[in-house]
C-alpha positions as CSV (number, residue, x, y, z in Angstrom):
1,M,-11.9,12.7,-8.3
2,G,-12.4,9.1,-9.8
3,E,-8.9,7.3,-8.2
4,K,-10.5,4.4,-5.3
5,I,-9.3,5.3,-1.4
6,L,-8.0,1.8,-0.2
7,F,-7.5,1.6,3.8
8,I,-5.5,-0.5,5.5
9,R,-7.5,-4.1,5.6
10,D,-8.0,-3.3,1.6
11,V,-3.6,-3.1,0.8
12,A,-3.1,-5.9,3.7
13,E,-5.1,-8.2,1.8
14,K,-4.1,-6.8,-1.9
15,L,-0.6,-7.5,-0.8
16,G,-1.0,-11.0,0.6
17,R,0.2,-9.3,4.4
18,T,-1.8,-8.9,7.3
19,E,-2.7,-5.6,8.6
20,A,0.3,-6.0,11.1
21,Q,2.8,-6.3,9.0
22,L,1.4,-3.6,6.6
23,R,1.6,-1.2,9.9
24,W,5.2,-2.8,10.4
25,M,6.3,-1.9,6.3
26,L,4.9,1.6,7.2
27,H,7.2,1.9,9.9
28,Q,10.3,0.2,8.3
29,G,9.5,2.8,5.9
30,T,8.4,0.2,2.9
31,A,4.8,0.2,2.5
32,P,3.3,1.9,-0.5
33,K,3.3,5.5,-0.7
34,S,0.1,6.6,2.0
35,A,-1.4,9.5,3.7
36,V,-3.5,10.2,6.6
37,I,-6.7,11.9,5.7
38,G,-9.3,12.7,8.3
39,G,-7.3,10.0,10.7
40,R,-7.3,7.5,9.3
41,R,-4.3,6.1,7.0
42,C,-5.2,5.7,3.1
43,W,-4.1,4.5,0.2
44,R,-4.4,5.0,-4.0
45,E,-5.2,2.5,-5.9
46,S,-2.6,3.3,-8.4
47,D,-0.1,4.1,-5.9
48,V,-0.4,0.4,-4.2
49,D,-0.4,-1.3,-8.2
50,A,2.7,1.1,-8.7
51,F,4.2,-0.7,-5.0
52,I,3.3,-4.2,-7.1
53,D,4.5,-3.5,-10.5
54,A,7.9,-1.7,-9.6
55,A,8.6,-5.4,-7.2
56,F,8.0,-7.2,-10.3
57,A,10.4,-5.4,-12.0
58,E,12.8,-5.5,-10.0
59,A,12.4,-9.6,-9.6
60,A,12.9,-9.5,-13.2
61,S,16.2,-7.7,-13.5
């Protein structure tokens, strides 16, 4: 596999948000793509990086 899996604390830190803010983003549908595996919400690091890249691309246009 090789893809790094991140959990809510990791993603919140990477986005500069609190865990509560990230949960709200999930509720609003504005968070990076994620999945529930083994009862835990998780993200692929590449999806989080793509989310950040897209935000910068949108800001530049």
